[in-house]
Backbone of each chain as ProteinMPNN parsed JSONL, in Angstrom:
{"seq_chain_A": "XXXXXXXXXXXXXXXXXXXXXXXXXXXXXXXXXXXXXXXXXXXXXXXXXXXXXXXXXXXXXXXXXXXXXXXXXXXXXXXXXXXXXXXXXXXXXXXXXXXXXXXXXXXXXXXXXXXXX", "coords_chain_A": {"N_chain_A": [[82.296, -60.389, -153.242], [81.908, -58.619, -156.243], [84.415, -56.555, -157.615], [85.697, -53.669, -159.276], [88.357, -51.662, -159.998], [89.639, -48.848, -161.196], [92.791, -47.308, -162.156], [95.587, -44.984, -162.591], [95.016, -42.725, -163.939], [95.793, -39.317, -164.95], [97.37, -36.045, -165.277], [98.368, -35.212, -168.451], [100.532, -34.251, -171.12], [99.578, -33.176, -174.428], [100.012, -35.524, -177.002], [101.509, -37.284, -175.572], [101.776, -40.605, -173.888], [99.783, -42.914, -171.977], [98.986, -45.271, -169.485], [96.239, -47.11, -168.26], [94.923, -48.959, -165.567], [92.834, -51.718, -164.505], [91.903, -53.077, -161.814], [90.714, -56.162, -160.505], [88.396, -58.154, -158.617], [86.687, -60.892, -156.928], [85.453, -62.418, -158.833], [85.799, -64.946, -161.416], [88.181, -63.877, -163.289], [89.46, -64.674, -165.578], [87.602, -65.831, -167.131], [85.97, -63.962, -168.307], [85.041, -61.33, -170.562], [86.361, -57.988, -170.782], [85.661, -54.624, -170.752], [86.154, -51.192, -171.895], [85.243, -47.784, -171.283], [84.489, -44.334, -171.764], [84.043, -40.887, -170.508], [83.514, -37.756, -171.408], [83.922, -34.573, -169.754], [80.831, -33.557, -168.419], [79.488, -34.771, -170.467], [78.099, -37.482, -172.52], [78.256, -41.157, -172.588], [80.892, -43.118, -173.933], [81.827, -45.889, -175.852], [84.85, -47.651, -175.849], [86.26, -50.058, -176.326], [86.775, -53.702, -176.15], [88.108, -56.689, -174.614], [88.004, -60.05, -175.229], [87.694, -63.104, -173.274], [90.442, -65.501, -172.816], [89.638, -68.031, -173.374], [87.65, -67.657, -175.172], [88.915, -66.812, -177.293], [90.299, -64.42, -176.953], [89.899, -62.112, -178.496], [90.03, -58.742, -179.597], [88.264, -55.715, -179.813], [87.745, -52.494, -181.073], [86.727, -49.011, -180.787], [86.493, -47.516, -183.873], [86.911, -44.79, -184.043], [88.987, -44.154, -182.488], [91.215, -44.564, -183.921], [93.275, -46.427, -183.811], [94.854, -45.699, -181.699], [94.604, -46.578, -179.14], [95.086, -49.346, -176.98], [93.928, -52.472, -175.705], [94.627, -54.703, -173.076], [95.194, -57.633, -171.138], [95.872, -59.229, -167.963], [95.608, -62.241, -166.872], [96.447, -63.727, -164.797], [96.808, -61.989, -162.826], [94.442, -60.73, -162.588], [93.87, -58.22, -163.941], [92.942, -55.672, -166.084], [94.031, -53.701, -168.875], [94.393, -50.41, -170.371], [96.008, -48.967, -172.818], [97.125, -45.872, -173.948], [97.969, -43.916, -176.602], [99.516, -41.034, -178.213], [97.924, -38.919, -177.131], [95.296, -36.558, -176.98], [93.651, -33.388, -176.506], [90.857, -33.765, -176.599], [90.688, -36.242, -175.611], [90.373, -36.049, -172.91], [88.765, -36.904, -169.9], [86.634, -39.051, -167.866], [87.659, -42.343, -167.319], [86.309, -45.565, -167.579], [86.383, -48.989, -166.636], [84.645, -52.108, -167.264], [82.74, -54.971, -166.555], [82.544, -57.652, -168.637], [81.315, -57.871, -172.063], [78.916, -56.685, -172.243], [78.873, -54.851, -170.213], [78.199, -55.274, -167.434], [78.87, -54.592, -164.791], [80.381, -51.656, -163.441], [83.53, -49.932, -162.819], [84.63, -47.301, -160.653], [85.961, -45.371, -162.091], [88.59, -43.421, -163.532], [90.363, -40.363, -163.774], [91.505, -38.733, -166.618], [93.409, -36.163, -167.85], [94.162, -34.175, -170.408], [96.422, -31.844, -171.354], [98.406, -28.949, -172.035]], "CA_chain_A": [[81.688, -59.213, -153.924], [82.727, -58.238, -157.517], [84.94, -55.202, -157.532], [86.577, -53.24, -160.323], [88.946, -50.352, -159.551], [90.603, -48.214, -162.259], [93.813, -46.359, -161.615], [96.462, -44.539, -163.615], [94.616, -41.441, -164.521], [96.787, -38.39, -164.696], [97.456, -34.917, -166.215], [99.378, -35.491, -169.384], [100.637, -33.332, -172.194], [99.216, -33.698, -175.714], [101.033, -36.261, -177.764], [102.098, -38.315, -174.71], [101.084, -41.835, -173.704], [99.334, -43.156, -170.645], [98.431, -46.51, -169.321], [95.269, -47.245, -167.174], [94.665, -50.299, -165.042], [91.568, -52.038, -163.932], [92.141, -54.204, -160.92], [89.403, -56.858, -160.255], [88.315, -59.217, -157.536], [85.388, -61.363, -156.609], [84.898, -63.227, -159.856], [86.931, -65.567, -162.183], [88.478, -62.84, -164.263], [89.914, -65.153, -166.83], [86.411, -66.27, -167.904], [85.074, -62.835, -168.703], [85.568, -60.209, -171.297], [86.46, -56.711, -170.096], [85.42, -53.422, -171.553], [86.526, -49.843, -171.439], [84.405, -46.692, -171.694], [84.937, -43.027, -171.207], [82.928, -39.89, -170.406], [84.103, -36.387, -171.316], [83.267, -33.771, -168.702], [79.504, -33.043, -168.65], [78.971, -35.402, -171.653], [77.644, -38.818, -172.468], [79.248, -42.29, -172.561], [81.525, -43.576, -175.181], [82.572, -47.251, -175.786], [86.265, -47.665, -176.37], [86.545, -51.427, -176.828], [86.787, -54.788, -175.21], [88.974, -57.854, -174.83], [87.39, -61.262, -174.775], [88.492, -63.99, -172.449], [91.318, -66.35, -173.711], [88.839, -69.183, -173.757], [86.76, -67.272, -176.294], [89.778, -66.39, -178.433], [90.958, -63.247, -176.657], [89.658, -61.149, -179.474], [89.936, -57.367, -179.166], [87.562, -54.89, -180.713], [87.895, -51.074, -180.695], [85.954, -47.969, -181.52], [87.36, -47.008, -184.94], [87.126, -43.392, -183.898], [90.185, -44.089, -181.771], [92.267, -44.577, -184.978], [94.373, -47.295, -183.467], [95.743, -45.093, -180.714], [94.413, -47.245, -177.817], [95.225, -50.776, -176.978], [93.456, -53.092, -174.531], [95.29, -55.984, -172.819], [94.827, -58.303, -169.906], [96.767, -60.121, -167.292], [94.658, -63.135, -166.178], [96.998, -64.249, -163.404], [96.684, -60.823, -161.784], [93.1, -60.17, -162.652], [93.881, -56.826, -164.265], [92.78, -55.212, -167.47], [94.729, -52.434, -169.105], [94.058, -49.551, -171.483], [97.179, -48.245, -173.193], [96.667, -44.786, -174.747], [99.062, -43.207, -177.253], [99.207, -39.778, -178.961], [96.771, -38.333, -176.444], [94.812, -35.288, -177.474], [92.867, -32.641, -175.528], [89.593, -34.298, -176.512], [90.712, -37.552, -174.828], [90.112, -35.716, -171.413], [87.529, -37.44, -169.371], [86.825, -40.241, -166.896], [87.694, -43.677, -168.019], [85.815, -46.627, -166.76], [86.299, -50.39, -167.028], [83.402, -52.721, -166.989], [82.707, -56.494, -166.572], [81.883, -58.264, -169.788], [81.12, -56.995, -173.262], [77.604, -55.952, -172.031], [79.03, -53.862, -169.169], [77.321, -55.649, -166.307], [79.328, -53.896, -163.602], [81.363, -50.668, -163.796], [84.275, -49.37, -161.75], [84.325, -45.943, -160.3], [86.489, -44.489, -162.994], [89.836, -42.706, -163.23], [90.299, -39.156, -164.523], [92.523, -38.376, -167.532], [93.349, -34.694, -168.248], [95.202, -33.965, -171.447], [96.613, -30.388, -171.509], [99.772, -28.521, -171.988]], "C_chain_A": [[82.577, -58.835, -155.067], [83.108, -56.768, -157.325], [85.846, -54.916, -158.763], [87.041, -51.842, -159.821], [89.998, -49.848, -160.588], [91.633, -47.332, -161.535], [94.689, -45.988, -162.838], [96.135, -43.159, -164.227], [95.531, -40.3, -164.066], [96.641, -37.124, -165.555], [98.654, -35.198, -167.148], [99.376, -34.521, -170.504], [100.093, -33.917, -173.553], [100.384, -34.439, -176.353], [101.737, -37.38, -176.864], [101.248, -39.58, -174.58], [100.687, -41.994, -172.235], [98.752, -44.544, -170.54], [97.473, -46.6, -168.119], [95.219, -48.743, -166.826], [93.354, -50.479, -164.508], [91.775, -53.318, -163.091], [90.745, -54.815, -160.506], [89.534, -57.791, -159.1], [86.895, -59.708, -157.429], [84.712, -62.211, -157.706], [86.086, -63.865, -160.714], [87.239, -64.78, -163.411], [88.815, -63.533, -165.595], [88.754, -65.648, -167.659], [85.591, -65.169, -168.533], [85.904, -61.846, -169.627], [85.528, -58.948, -170.471], [86.351, -55.529, -171.157], [85.886, -52.142, -171.0], [85.649, -48.802, -172.086], [85.084, -45.38, -171.249], [83.778, -41.911, -171.249], [83.675, -38.577, -170.362], [83.301, -35.616, -170.251], [81.909, -33.227, -169.13], [78.892, -33.691, -169.933], [78.516, -36.874, -171.45], [78.723, -39.885, -172.401], [79.666, -42.662, -173.89], [82.157, -44.968, -175.015], [83.804, -47.176, -176.426], [86.589, -48.985, -176.97], [86.442, -52.463, -175.8], [87.81, -55.775, -175.653], [88.279, -59.034, -174.344], [88.329, -62.166, -173.927], [89.315, -64.944, -173.39], [90.506, -67.492, -174.21], [87.91, -68.923, -174.969], [87.654, -66.564, -177.353], [90.578, -65.126, -178.084], [90.92, -62.082, -177.669], [89.475, -59.752, -178.892], [89.175, -56.565, -180.225], [87.646, -53.439, -180.179], [87.044, -50.156, -181.452], [86.893, -47.404, -182.647], [87.667, -45.478, -184.729], [88.434, -43.096, -183.191], [91.43, -44.047, -182.718], [93.471, -45.276, -184.604], [95.262, -46.723, -182.366], [95.73, -45.801, -179.349], [94.488, -48.741, -178.013], [94.733, -51.402, -175.661], [94.165, -54.419, -174.355], [94.766, -56.468, -171.465], [95.825, -59.189, -169.276], [95.905, -61.076, -166.455], [95.185, -63.607, -164.86], [96.863, -63.163, -162.344], [95.261, -60.357, -161.682], [92.979, -58.742, -162.979], [93.741, -56.693, -165.806], [93.476, -53.867, -167.611], [94.222, -51.672, -170.389], [95.331, -48.705, -171.73], [96.746, -47.109, -174.235], [97.824, -44.013, -175.306], [98.563, -41.93, -177.963], [97.905, -39.052, -178.325], [96.537, -36.861, -176.907], [93.804, -34.567, -176.397], [91.449, -33.27, -175.414], [89.568, -35.764, -175.962], [90.505, -37.354, -173.287], [88.832, -36.297, -171.033], [87.739, -38.472, -168.289], [86.704, -41.473, -167.575], [87.23, -44.725, -167.054], [86.099, -47.996, -167.426], [85.006, -51.016, -166.612], [83.511, -54.191, -167.16], [81.966, -56.87, -167.801], [81.686, -57.247, -170.929], [79.841, -56.209, -173.114], [77.657, -55.102, -170.774], [78.111, -54.092, -168.015], [77.659, -54.841, -165.03], [80.419, -52.933, -164.001], [82.278, -50.328, -162.543], [83.95, -47.874, -161.538], [84.931, -44.859, -161.301], [87.796, -43.888, -162.617], [89.915, -41.497, -164.234], [91.63, -38.909, -165.308], [92.363, -36.994, -167.929], [94.478, -34.49, -169.151], [95.293, -32.441, -171.648], [98.105, -30.067, -171.37], [99.954, -27.516, -170.877]], "O_chain_A": [[83.797, -58.734, -154.937], [82.31, -55.907, -156.954], [86.621, -55.761, -159.212], [86.272, -51.017, -159.325], [91.076, -50.417, -160.758], [91.379, -46.726, -160.494], [94.571, -46.559, -163.922], [96.941, -42.561, -164.94], [95.999, -40.304, -162.927], [95.844, -37.133, -166.493], [99.783, -35.393, -166.698], [98.319, -33.988, -170.842], [100.186, -35.131, -173.737], [101.547, -34.045, -176.258], [102.438, -38.257, -177.368], [100.131, -39.633, -175.095], [101.197, -41.289, -171.364], [98.058, -44.966, -171.465], [97.867, -46.192, -167.026], [95.436, -49.625, -167.657], [92.736, -49.509, -164.067], [91.811, -54.44, -163.597], [89.784, -54.103, -160.214], [90.627, -58.162, -158.671], [85.972, -58.989, -157.812], [83.576, -62.659, -157.55], [87.206, -63.355, -160.704], [86.632, -64.983, -164.462], [88.471, -63.002, -166.651], [88.944, -65.871, -168.854], [84.61, -65.442, -169.225], [87.105, -61.603, -169.508], [84.728, -58.85, -169.541], [86.911, -55.558, -172.253], [86.012, -51.983, -169.786], [85.334, -48.891, -173.272], [86.062, -45.347, -170.503], [82.756, -42.042, -171.923], [84.39, -38.298, -169.399], [82.172, -35.969, -169.911], [81.836, -32.499, -170.12], [77.879, -33.2, -170.43], [78.557, -37.405, -170.341], [79.904, -39.605, -172.195], [78.927, -42.553, -174.868], [82.954, -45.17, -174.099], [83.866, -46.654, -177.539], [87.159, -49.03, -178.06], [86.059, -52.175, -174.666], [88.314, -55.776, -176.776], [87.952, -59.097, -173.159], [89.547, -61.995, -173.891], [88.96, -65.164, -174.548], [90.657, -67.901, -175.362], [87.471, -69.84, -175.663], [87.157, -65.813, -178.192], [91.473, -64.769, -178.849], [91.787, -61.209, -177.68], [88.854, -59.58, -177.843], [89.429, -56.73, -181.418], [87.62, -53.215, -178.969], [86.66, -50.419, -182.592], [87.965, -46.878, -182.349], [88.667, -44.995, -185.26], [88.952, -41.981, -183.253], [92.505, -43.571, -182.355], [94.579, -44.879, -184.964], [96.35, -47.251, -182.138], [96.646, -45.673, -178.536], [94.047, -49.311, -179.011], [95.09, -50.906, -174.592], [94.311, -55.185, -175.307], [94.008, -55.787, -170.775], [96.579, -59.86, -169.98], [95.505, -60.683, -165.359], [94.429, -63.854, -163.921], [96.815, -63.423, -161.142], [94.918, -59.637, -160.744], [92.126, -58.051, -162.423], [94.294, -57.432, -166.62], [93.529, -53.04, -166.7], [93.703, -52.275, -171.328], [95.668, -47.835, -170.928], [96.096, -47.395, -175.241], [98.617, -43.482, -174.529], [97.379, -41.776, -178.262], [96.975, -38.672, -179.036], [97.463, -36.093, -177.168], [93.244, -35.233, -175.526], [90.884, -33.322, -174.321], [88.513, -36.393, -175.886], [90.468, -38.306, -172.508], [87.863, -36.199, -171.786], [88.86, -38.733, -167.855], [85.767, -41.693, -168.343], [87.659, -44.794, -165.902], [86.052, -48.113, -168.651], [84.333, -50.521, -165.708], [84.382, -54.626, -167.914], [80.831, -56.432, -167.99], [81.852, -56.035, -170.797], [79.667, -55.181, -173.768], [76.612, -54.663, -170.293], [77.328, -53.216, -167.647], [76.753, -54.465, -164.286], [81.296, -53.284, -164.79], [81.841, -50.43, -161.397], [83.083, -47.307, -162.203], [84.517, -43.7, -161.352], [88.104, -43.845, -161.426], [89.561, -41.642, -165.404], [92.714, -38.883, -164.724], [91.265, -36.611, -168.331], [95.638, -34.607, -168.754], [94.317, -31.824, -172.074], [98.895, -30.759, -170.729], [101.061, -27.022, -170.666]]}, "seq_chain_B": "XXXXXXXXXXXXXXXXXXXXXXXXXXXXXXXXXXXXXXXXXXXXXXXXXXXXXXXXXXXXXXXXXXXXXXXXXXXXXXXXXXXXXXXXXXXXXXXXXXXXXXXXXXXXXXXX", "coords_chain_B": {"N_chain_B": [[77.767, -46.084, -187.999], [75.613, -47.214, -185.346], [72.871, -45.245, -184.459], [71.443, -44.204, -181.573], [68.5, -42.78, -180.433], [67.217, -41.028, -177.902], [64.303, -40.224, -176.073], [62.097, -38.43, -173.731], [64.714, -35.88, -173.523], [64.873, -34.556, -171.167], [63.238, -35.162, -168.136], [61.011, -34.34, -165.935], [59.655, -35.604, -163.041], [57.114, -36.293, -160.631], [57.343, -37.588, -157.304], [56.399, -40.903, -156.824], [54.975, -41.035, -159.241], [54.616, -42.368, -162.636], [57.185, -43.006, -165.008], [58.463, -42.837, -168.348], [60.845, -43.7, -170.758], [62.027, -43.454, -173.95], [63.831, -45.204, -176.603], [65.152, -45.168, -179.675], [66.451, -46.908, -182.373], [68.709, -46.541, -185.157], [68.922, -48.704, -186.755], [67.959, -52.204, -186.97], [68.268, -54.037, -183.914], [68.624, -56.693, -183.535], [70.603, -59.346, -183.145], [72.69, -61.767, -184.936], [72.387, -64.128, -183.48], [69.929, -64.134, -182.642], [69.298, -62.814, -180.366], [68.714, -59.598, -178.736], [70.652, -57.017, -178.131], [70.27, -54.782, -176.158], [70.723, -52.518, -173.708], [69.903, -50.8, -170.598], [71.069, -48.109, -168.684], [71.866, -46.43, -165.598], [72.854, -43.383, -164.23], [73.894, -41.766, -161.468], [74.553, -38.408, -160.263], [78.015, -37.718, -160.137], [78.67, -40.375, -159.908], [79.525, -43.618, -161.15], [78.241, -45.366, -164.027], [75.427, -47.579, -163.738], [74.274, -50.754, -164.71], [70.949, -51.471, -165.485], [69.11, -52.945, -166.941], [69.359, -55.644, -169.257], [69.621, -57.045, -172.415], [67.181, -56.058, -173.493], [64.916, -56.592, -171.661], [65.63, -57.821, -169.28], [66.094, -57.658, -165.877], [68.839, -56.543, -163.939], [70.607, -58.002, -161.219], [69.384, -57.103, -158.039], [68.125, -54.829, -158.933], [65.357, -52.824, -158.587], [61.924, -53.992, -158.903], [60.261, -52.042, -159.959], [61.347, -51.025, -162.103], [61.191, -51.62, -165.617], [61.886, -53.064, -168.773], [61.236, -52.933, -172.376], [60.305, -53.706, -175.705], [61.383, -54.097, -179.16], [63.291, -54.911, -182.172], [63.784, -51.924, -183.415], [62.731, -50.129, -181.641], [62.517, -49.218, -178.256], [61.809, -49.257, -174.741], [62.04, -47.839, -171.526], [60.501, -48.185, -168.42], [59.423, -46.84, -165.461], [57.552, -47.713, -162.788], [56.709, -46.303, -160.418], [58.074, -43.538, -159.376], [60.961, -42.99, -157.354], [62.935, -41.062, -155.044], [65.68, -41.794, -155.257], [65.791, -42.4, -157.885], [66.558, -40.373, -159.533], [68.681, -38.879, -161.921], [70.78, -39.635, -164.768], [69.621, -41.464, -167.554], [70.64, -43.942, -169.702], [70.473, -45.623, -172.908], [71.971, -48.429, -174.412], [73.563, -50.03, -177.11], [74.644, -53.259, -177.842], [74.836, -54.823, -180.121], [75.846, -54.111, -182.688], [79.001, -53.33, -183.913], [80.655, -50.167, -183.851], [79.828, -50.394, -180.324], [77.239, -48.39, -179.159], [75.68, -45.483, -177.503], [72.7, -43.878, -176.334], [71.789, -40.346, -176.108], [71.231, -39.735, -173.585], [68.89, -39.369, -170.881], [67.727, -37.081, -168.678], [66.396, -37.524, -165.654], [64.468, -35.824, -163.431], [63.431, -35.052, -160.152], [60.351, -33.735, -159.336]], "CA_chain_B": [[77.549, -46.459, -186.608], [74.189, -47.242, -185.001], [72.479, -44.015, -183.741], [70.289, -44.36, -180.611], [67.917, -41.514, -180.124], [66.356, -41.126, -176.659], [63.302, -39.074, -175.766], [62.668, -37.025, -173.793], [66.044, -35.652, -172.961], [64.628, -34.146, -169.777], [62.021, -35.757, -167.75], [60.653, -34.015, -164.595], [58.576, -36.439, -162.571], [56.837, -36.209, -159.208], [57.529, -38.866, -156.525], [55.226, -41.796, -156.916], [54.395, -41.069, -160.589], [55.408, -43.189, -163.569], [58.114, -42.385, -166.003], [58.798, -43.583, -169.506], [61.878, -43.19, -171.65], [62.111, -44.143, -175.291], [65.146, -45.308, -177.255], [64.953, -45.565, -181.071], [67.732, -47.236, -183.06], [68.742, -46.283, -186.623], [68.842, -50.03, -187.412], [67.55, -53.279, -186.049], [69.304, -54.45, -182.935], [68.587, -58.158, -183.48], [71.884, -59.982, -183.497], [72.597, -63.014, -185.678], [72.122, -65.292, -182.639], [68.498, -64.004, -182.307], [69.239, -61.935, -179.223], [68.695, -58.205, -178.967], [71.559, -56.513, -177.062], [69.941, -53.411, -175.769], [70.828, -52.253, -172.246], [69.646, -49.483, -169.976], [71.954, -47.812, -167.516], [71.49, -45.293, -164.824], [74.086, -42.737, -163.65], [73.648, -40.649, -160.525], [75.646, -37.354, -160.297], [79.267, -38.038, -159.515], [78.896, -41.778, -159.73], [79.669, -44.438, -162.338], [76.957, -45.929, -164.459], [74.928, -48.911, -163.249], [73.322, -51.366, -165.592], [69.686, -51.846, -164.831], [68.347, -53.909, -167.821], [70.081, -56.074, -170.363], [68.825, -57.702, -173.502], [65.84, -55.504, -173.628], [63.833, -56.699, -170.634], [66.127, -58.552, -168.12], [66.621, -56.817, -164.809], [70.059, -56.981, -163.319], [70.496, -58.377, -159.817], [69.321, -56.02, -157.169], [67.369, -53.77, -159.475], [63.949, -52.947, -158.139], [60.969, -54.395, -159.966], [59.534, -50.947, -160.481], [61.947, -50.812, -163.427], [60.979, -52.646, -166.667], [62.254, -52.749, -170.2], [60.451, -53.659, -173.339], [60.615, -53.342, -177.112], [61.894, -55.028, -180.154], [63.762, -54.327, -183.359], [64.423, -50.661, -183.324], [62.046, -49.28, -180.607], [62.611, -49.785, -176.929], [61.217, -48.413, -173.696], [62.22, -48.142, -170.054], [59.444, -47.672, -167.581], [59.517, -46.811, -163.954], [56.159, -47.663, -162.335], [56.484, -45.309, -159.42], [59.404, -42.98, -159.192], [61.45, -42.73, -156.046], [63.969, -40.116, -155.037], [66.919, -42.333, -155.721], [65.88, -42.705, -159.334], [67.09, -39.211, -160.224], [69.932, -38.988, -162.579], [70.696, -39.772, -166.228], [69.45, -42.863, -168.058], [71.213, -44.176, -171.108], [70.284, -46.896, -173.522], [73.222, -48.768, -175.022], [73.369, -51.236, -177.858], [75.791, -54.142, -178.028], [74.693, -55.646, -181.305], [76.64, -53.772, -183.857], [80.257, -52.559, -183.585], [81.033, -50.016, -182.46], [78.696, -50.229, -179.432], [76.844, -46.882, -178.988], [74.879, -45.026, -176.421], [71.75, -42.802, -176.568], [72.365, -39.072, -175.63], [70.928, -39.704, -172.12], [67.669, -38.67, -170.469], [67.94, -36.588, -167.322], [65.196, -37.701, -164.762], [64.49, -34.912, -162.279], [62.334, -35.147, -159.265], [59.665, -32.387, -159.145]], "C_chain_B": [[76.003, -46.37, -186.346], [73.892, -45.975, -184.085], [71.243, -44.36, -182.831], [69.834, -42.913, -180.169], [66.913, -41.654, -178.982], [65.374, -39.891, -176.593], [62.479, -39.427, -174.523], [64.029, -36.978, -173.337], [66.027, -35.111, -171.54], [63.279, -34.575, -169.391], [61.801, -35.391, -166.23], [59.481, -34.901, -164.144], [58.335, -36.333, -161.049], [56.98, -37.657, -158.575], [56.213, -39.589, -156.581], [54.626, -41.878, -158.338], [55.229, -41.948, -161.529], [56.254, -42.397, -164.453], [58.382, -43.321, -167.131], [59.776, -42.961, -170.393], [61.905, -44.041, -172.882], [63.501, -44.156, -175.873], [64.894, -45.889, -178.541], [66.266, -45.766, -181.699], [67.613, -46.98, -184.539], [68.739, -47.623, -187.408], [68.442, -51.065, -186.345], [68.645, -53.74, -185.102], [69.264, -55.996, -182.709], [69.876, -58.714, -184.003], [71.716, -61.307, -184.265], [72.294, -64.178, -184.839], [70.674, -65.187, -182.111], [68.325, -63.128, -181.099], [69.254, -60.493, -179.628], [69.467, -57.517, -177.877], [71.339, -55.066, -176.807], [69.845, -53.363, -174.286], [70.297, -50.927, -171.853], [70.507, -49.352, -168.739], [71.474, -46.55, -166.867], [72.745, -44.692, -164.118], [73.595, -41.669, -162.763], [74.825, -39.637, -160.685], [76.82, -37.819, -159.504], [79.548, -39.52, -159.353], [79.061, -42.437, -161.108], [78.295, -44.928, -162.724], [76.618, -47.304, -163.818], [74.012, -49.464, -164.251], [71.98, -51.793, -164.88], [69.054, -53.008, -165.562], [69.368, -54.31, -168.911], [69.179, -56.95, -171.266], [67.303, -57.38, -173.463], [64.988, -55.461, -172.323], [64.358, -57.414, -169.33], [66.658, -57.622, -167.04], [67.856, -57.375, -164.202], [69.749, -57.271, -161.841], [70.417, -57.166, -158.917], [68.591, -54.764, -157.689], [65.935, -53.875, -159.1], [62.98, -53.301, -159.223], [60.059, -53.246, -160.405], [60.147, -50.542, -161.826], [61.571, -51.961, -164.38], [61.389, -52.13, -167.978], [61.512, -53.559, -171.163], [60.818, -53.082, -174.708], [61.12, -54.408, -177.921], [62.372, -54.266, -181.397], [64.534, -53.034, -183.234], [63.827, -49.737, -182.203], [62.047, -49.891, -179.248], [62.207, -48.664, -175.867], [61.714, -48.843, -172.38], [61.154, -47.471, -169.296], [59.791, -47.889, -166.152], [58.12, -46.641, -163.502], [55.908, -46.509, -161.4], [57.829, -44.763, -158.987], [59.772, -42.657, -157.778], [62.562, -41.762, -156.119], [65.31, -40.571, -155.533], [66.997, -42.551, -157.17], [66.274, -41.483, -160.16], [68.447, -39.498, -160.809], [69.79, -39.12, -164.128], [70.576, -41.199, -166.656], [69.922, -42.885, -169.453], [70.721, -45.556, -171.59], [71.589, -47.161, -174.214], [72.948, -50.034, -175.908], [74.67, -51.879, -178.031], [75.616, -55.143, -179.175], [75.63, -55.381, -182.362], [77.865, -52.971, -183.282], [80.27, -51.23, -184.417], [79.733, -49.891, -181.525], [78.435, -48.727, -179.2], [75.836, -46.714, -177.883], [73.879, -43.999, -176.961], [72.43, -41.532, -175.912], [72.155, -39.016, -174.089], [69.681, -38.923, -171.887], [67.801, -38.348, -168.895], [66.498, -36.644, -166.607], [65.425, -36.798, -163.625], [63.298, -35.128, -161.47], [61.647, -33.85, -159.062], [59.363, -32.138, -157.794]], "O_chain_B": [[75.255, -45.622, -186.977], [74.588, -45.72, -183.102], [70.178, -44.748, -183.311], [70.575, -42.065, -179.671], [65.89, -42.326, -179.113], [65.658, -38.766, -177.006], [62.195, -40.601, -174.287], [64.517, -37.964, -172.784], [67.015, -35.192, -170.81], [62.301, -34.419, -170.122], [62.348, -36.064, -165.357], [58.439, -34.935, -164.798], [59.294, -36.289, -160.279], [56.775, -38.695, -159.205], [55.125, -39.034, -156.424], [53.809, -42.766, -158.58], [56.395, -42.234, -161.256], [56.039, -41.196, -164.622], [58.52, -44.522, -166.9], [59.608, -41.805, -170.781], [61.807, -45.265, -172.799], [64.273, -43.221, -175.661], [64.446, -47.034, -178.598], [67.142, -44.907, -181.596], [66.547, -47.173, -185.125], [68.562, -47.616, -188.626], [68.545, -50.886, -185.132], [69.816, -53.815, -185.476], [69.849, -56.49, -181.746], [70.199, -58.563, -185.181], [70.636, -61.895, -184.213], [71.949, -65.217, -185.402], [70.234, -65.984, -181.283], [67.192, -62.721, -180.842], [69.73, -60.152, -180.711], [68.966, -57.435, -176.755], [72.14, -54.219, -177.201], [69.029, -54.044, -173.665], [70.236, -50.008, -172.67], [70.664, -50.252, -167.914], [70.787, -45.723, -167.465], [73.551, -45.4, -163.515], [72.937, -40.736, -163.223], [75.907, -39.975, -161.165], [76.688, -38.257, -158.361], [80.543, -39.899, -158.736], [78.747, -41.818, -162.124], [77.344, -44.927, -161.942], [77.51, -48.053, -163.422], [73.059, -48.798, -164.654], [71.985, -52.397, -163.807], [68.531, -53.937, -164.948], [70.123, -53.48, -169.417], [68.143, -57.48, -170.862], [66.398, -58.213, -173.415], [64.43, -54.425, -171.96], [63.587, -57.583, -168.386], [67.598, -56.868, -167.29], [67.932, -58.58, -163.964], [68.736, -56.819, -161.307], [71.27, -56.282, -158.997], [68.461, -53.771, -156.974], [65.332, -54.934, -159.278], [63.199, -52.936, -160.378], [59.139, -53.489, -161.185], [59.532, -49.802, -162.594], [61.625, -53.13, -163.999], [61.273, -50.943, -168.285], [61.166, -54.71, -170.898], [61.548, -52.097, -174.817], [61.286, -55.535, -177.455], [61.939, -53.143, -181.657], [65.74, -53.019, -182.988], [64.397, -48.691, -181.892], [61.598, -51.028, -179.102], [62.263, -47.453, -176.078], [61.819, -50.036, -172.097], [60.906, -46.283, -169.498], [60.336, -48.902, -165.713], [57.505, -45.604, -163.75], [54.934, -45.783, -161.597], [58.613, -45.439, -158.321], [58.955, -42.089, -157.052], [63.138, -41.617, -157.197], [66.02, -39.798, -156.176], [68.065, -42.847, -157.707], [66.317, -41.567, -161.388], [69.244, -40.258, -160.259], [68.763, -38.739, -164.69], [71.325, -42.061, -166.195], [69.657, -42.0, -170.267], [70.577, -46.5, -170.813], [72.279, -46.211, -174.584], [72.224, -50.949, -175.514], [75.682, -51.238, -178.316], [76.224, -56.214, -179.155], [76.2, -56.314, -182.928], [77.774, -52.137, -182.381], [79.908, -51.248, -185.593], [78.712, -49.345, -181.943], [79.366, -47.933, -179.066], [75.228, -47.67, -177.402], [74.174, -43.316, -177.942], [73.474, -41.635, -175.269], [72.874, -38.292, -173.399], [69.409, -37.941, -172.577], [67.952, -39.215, -168.034], [65.579, -35.901, -166.954], [66.417, -36.923, -162.907], [62.22, -35.37, -162.013], [62.298, -32.895, -158.64], [58.806, -31.089, -157.47]]}, "name": "protein", "num_of_chains": 2, "seq": "XXXXXXXXXXXXXXXXXXXXXXXXXXXXXXXXXXXXXXXXXXXXXXXXXXXXXXXXXXXXXXXXXXXXXXXXXXXXXXXXXXXXXXXXXXXXXXXXXXXXXXXXXXXXXXXXXXXXXXXXXXXXXXXXXXXXXXXXXXXXXXXXXXXXXXXXXXXXXXXXXXXXXXXXXXXXXXXXXXXXXXXXXXXXXXXXXXXXXXXXXXXXXXXXXXXXXXXXXXXXXXXXXXXXX"}
């Protein structure tokens, strides 16, 4: 069974950094792109970016609205995708989801990030 | 950025009745490879989204056949033949043709 589980969500002060993890199982992780999304409380969904598989070049694409503050990486040996977030702001508050593939075939349950002083 | 406009934003439907949600794109979603990367997702309260349909009309594994997607170019539709209680929640269209990928505002389906 394919599983994705996000972790690392926390309460952080504005301006700080935070790293989220997406642990996976049940599929050949190294062969798939991984995507990240978020959802502000009571709001809709926002695409943050993806990282392609190494066999497809490992290319990363990001939502330009993030202004380079977020970085996606992957550890194929461990089956984990990461989202590193810098210079966090109050409007980064929300639930963060990882998803399988660029087309978001399967989603994790999400992890909550709360940015506040 | 591509703007996806869904309608209606709220959709009360009685059990057993059909439902239709529209998603209109600000530009064509046909990719250079000839595919149209338009997905439909469903999110129940307190849960993560679940993809129902990919590339306009392909049902994901385990998705009941009462769900169908159609459309082309800039106009797309999700249809539910006969609504069941578990279909309540918010439906989103999402485009994966143009960067950045974008979503519609969401349509809240409520069981009357």
